[in-house]
N, C-alpha and C positions, 0 to 999 in steps of 0.2 A: 714346431716343427713346419717347414718350409711346406705350402699349399702350391702343390703344381694344377692348377684350372684347362681341367683338358677341354679337349675344343665339343660346344656344343654342335656345331653346325658342318664342320669339314664329311664332304661325301655328299651334302646337297646343296645347303648355298653357294658351295664353290668344289671342288674336286678334292677327293680327298685322298687321290695319288701321289706325292711333293715333286713326281715328277713331270705330271699332266699341270698340276697348276704351278710350277713355275713357270714350265712354258706358254699355258696362258696368260701368266702376268706380261712377259717378253714381248707376247705377240700385239695386248693392249698396248703396253710401251709404244711400238711398231707401229703402230696407226696412228701415235697422235704427231702433231708437225713438229720439227726440231727450232724450236724457238724459246731458246731459254730467260729468264729471269734474269736479268740485269740487278741485281741487288742477293741482299744476305735474306733468305726468305724463311720466316718466326713463327707462322704460322699456317694450317692449312686447311679448309671443309673440303671435307668430301661425303659421299652418300653411302650409308650400309644397307643394303638390300643386297641382294644375291645377283653374284656376278655378272648372271646371265644379262640382269637390267641394267646391272648401273656398273660395270666393270670395267670399260668403255672409260663411261666418265670418270671416274675415282684416276684410270691413271691419267687423263692431265694434272693433276696436281701431286700428283708421284713420281711423273717422270723429271720433274724440276725440282727434282732435291736425291736424284741418283745419284750415287758416289759420295753424296754428301754425309760429314760425320756431323752429332753432335752429344754429347755431353749425356740425357736425357729428355726422352720426347716420354708429354702425359698427350694422354689420349683420354678424349673426354666423352662421357656417352650418355643420353638416356635413359631409363630405367622404361624396357616396356613391360616390363610383366610383375615388377613388384612396387608397392605401393610405401613408398619413407619420408621421413623429414631432411632435408639437405643433401650430404652427397655423401659415395660410398665408397672408399681406395680401397681396394689393394695390394697389401701395405709389405707381402713378402713372397716368396720364391717366383711364381712365374707364370703366364698362360700357354699350351701346348698349341700349337698346329702340324699341319704334316709337315711344314719347311723344321722343326725343330722345338725346341721352349725359350720364348722371348725373358730373359730374369727381368724383375723387377726392381728399378733402382731402392735398395730399404734404405738405406741412412735417408733419400729425400721422402720416402716416404713417410719415415718418421716425424720428418722436422713437418711435415703436411697435420700428419693427425694430431702433431704435441699445437701445433698452432690456431687450431682453432675447433671446437668445439664442436660445433655444425659436420665434420668431417670427421665417419666415424670406419670401423672395418664393420663389414655385414656381407656376411662371406654368401649366402643364400643371396645373392644381389645377384651376383657376380655369375654363381653358378646357374645364372636361365639367361642370362642375357646375353646376346650377339653382338650390338652395338661397338661395340670394344675389338670384340675377338675377329669379326668382317674388317677389320682397317692394317693386323697385325704380319699378314703372308703380303702386301704391297711393301710394307715399311721391312721385312724382311724381304724382301728382292730390290730395293730399291737402294739399304741401307746395308744392307751384313745384320752383322750385327752389335745388339745394340740394347741400352738398357732400356723402362720405361716402366712409368707412373702410368694404371688405370683407376680413374676417374670413372661412376655412372652418379647423374643427380636425377637425381627422387623432386626435389625441387626447381624449378625454373625462370625463376620471378628474378627481376635483377637486381632483389636484396643477393640474393643466396649466389648470383655472376659475377657480381661483384667483393663477394667476399672469398669466392672459392679464386678465382683471377689475382687480388691481392696474397691470397693465401700460396700461388704458385709460385707469383712472381720473386718468393720470400723466398720461402724456399728452394729455390733453383737460385740466388745469392747473383755469382759472378759469372756461371757456371752456362755454356752453348745451350740451349733451351730449342726444341719446335713443340709449340703446341699443335696438336691435331682433333679438332670440333668435328662429331662423326654425326650426322645430318642428314636425311632425305627432305624435301620439301611438302608441296600441299597432296594430300590423298582423294583419289580416287572421284575426282569431280571429274566435266567434262575435257577434253582436249583444250578448248579455246578458254575455258575458262580458269584449266590449272594455268599453259599459259600465261594470263594475264594476273592471276595471285600473284604467281611464281618469280615475276619481271620486279614485283615490289618486294622483296625478299632479297633479290639478286642485284636489286639497286642499292639498300642497306648496303650489301656486304664488299660493292665497287666502291661506293665512299665510307669504308668504315664507322658505319653511321650503329650504333648497336646501342644507342636510343629507341631512334625511330624504326631498328629491328624487331626489339622486345617491346614498343609501342602499338608495332601492328599486327603482331601476331597477338595481343590481349584484346585487342579490336575486333580479331577474328577477319581480321581482313588482306590477311597474307598469311598462309602454317609453315610451318617445319617441325618434322620429327627431330625433333635436337635443336632447336633454336639458341637454348640454354646455353651449349656445349659449341655452337656457333656462337656469339652473341660474350661467352669466357673469351674463346678462341682471338678474338678482335680485341678486346680487354687485354688481356695478354701482350699480344702485339704490337699494341701502339706502346703499352708500358715498356716496352725494352725499345721502343725506336723503331718502328716500322712506320715508314710514313708512307707508305703508292699501296694498292690490294689490285688484283684481279683477276675478273670472274675470267675463267680459262673457257669453261664449257657449259651450255646446258642441252639438259636430254631430259624425255619421261618415258612409263616406261610402253607405252603407244609409237614412239617411234621405234621400242625394238619387240613388239609382239600385231600390232596393227589397230589393237582394239583400243579405238580412243572413247571409249563410252566412262570411262571411270582409273582415270591414271592416276602416276604418284611420280612427281616432279625430283628430277636430282643436276647436282650445282657442281662445279668445281672449281673452288679460289684461291687464292694464297696470299700473303701479306707479308713485304718487307719491306725493306730499310734500305732505301735505293742506294745505287753508287753514285 
C-alpha cells in the first residue's frame, strides 16, 4: 500500500489554510528582487525554520526556479529527532501539505534503495521530521505538480555524503533533476558571533567547497543544522556540471524578532551550470 505522510507542521510552522499559505509564499516572492540566475539551476540550499522566521530567506532560492520543470526533485534534510545510521528514504506514496499531495517518484526511489545498503526505508523517521516537509509548499508554488524523493540523513559525515551524492547521480540517469538541501546555519549564539560563524559556511557554499564546509563543521568553527544535506547538494550539482554558485541572501532570527542574544542563521543559495 502507498503511504501518505500527513503534515506535521501545517498550522504552526506555516499556515494550514491553503489560500493563506499560497498567498504568503507569493508575497515572499514579490519581495525578492527580479534578478534571475543565468543558467541551469541544479541544486539549492534553503532553511527549514518556521516561515515567520525564514520564509523570506527561502523565497530568494525558490523564486529562481519558479516556472521551471524537473523530472524529479530530491529533497534532503537532517534528522532532528531520530538517531539512526545512514539515510532514510520515503519510497512510496507521498507527503501531504495544505496545497495537496506531493507524490514520490517511486522508480527513482527504488533505484536508490537497491543501489546502497546504507539507504533504507524507516517510516518513523519521516513521520517525526519537519526538515523535508517545510520545503514542499515553496516547491509546490514554484513548480506546480512535481515528483520527488524525500531523504533524511542520520549520518552527515563526508563518507555518507559522498555515498548519497553518488547514489543520487546514478539513480537520476539522464533525467532533469533538482536537489534541495534543507539546512539552517548556526544556533543560539549572539548576533555578532552568529554572523562570524555563518560567514565561513557561506564562503564554502559560494565556492562550492563541500570539503571545506564539512571540515569547518567538524572543527566547530562553523555550524549548519543540515550541513550534510548542503554538502550533498553541492556534490550532486558539481557532479552534474554545475560550475557556478550564488549565495542569494542571509539573515538570522534576530533580524526578525529583534532578540539578538541567541539567534539562528538562515541562507539561500543556488548551484547552477552557467550559460
